[in-house]
N, C-alpha and C positions, 0 to 999 in steps of 0.2 A: 504494500500500500504506500502511496506517496503521501508525504506529510501535508501537502497543500490540500489533498482530497479530504483527509481527516479534519483538518482545520475548518474547511468549508462546511462539513457536516456539523461540527461543534458550534459554528456561528449562526446556524439557522434559528429563526425566531418563530414560534417558541422552539426551544431546543428539544429535539426528540431524545428518547432513551436510546442509547447506542449499545448494541451487543456486539462485542468484538469476538469473532470466531477464529481461534488460532489453529495452527497446523497440527498441534497435538490433541485437538478435540476440546480443549478447555474454552469456556466462554466467560468473558468479563463484561460487566455492565458499567457504562459511564452514565451516571444519572445527573451530574452537575458539571456543565462545561467549564465553570470557573475553577474546578478542582483538577482539571486535566491540563497537562503541559505537553505540547507536541514539539519535539526537536527534529533535527534533520533525519535521525534514524530511530527514535524511540517515542513512545507515548508514556507518560507517567501520571498516575492518578491514585487517589485513596480508595482502598477497598473497604466495604462495610466492616465494622468491628466484629471480631470473633473472640469471644471470651475476654472482653474488655481490653483487647490489645489493638492498637491502631496499626494498620498494615498499608503498605504502599506497593503498587505494582509498577514495574518498569518493563515494558514490552517492546521488543525489537519490531519495527514496522514490517520487516520481512516475514514475520510469523503470522501476520493477520491475513487470513485467506478471504474473508468476507465480513461485511458489517451489516447487521440487521438494524434497520431504522424503525423504531416504534414511536409514532407520533402521539402526543398526549391527547386525551379525549377532548373534544370540542365543547 
């Protein structure tokens, strides 16, 4: 995935829920575009808390095979 394509999806108004489908079958959700940082080769964002621990995901853009775009209800 190209960084500019992901940035364009994150800038949509209203911002949809983005489900990133990775090459290993794992799916990550980006719910808040303000918490995602897209660099030249990665996307970084907070993952929902698990057992009161804050977690951050750093994903290489090469591992994103497709993005599911779920628009918020009207």
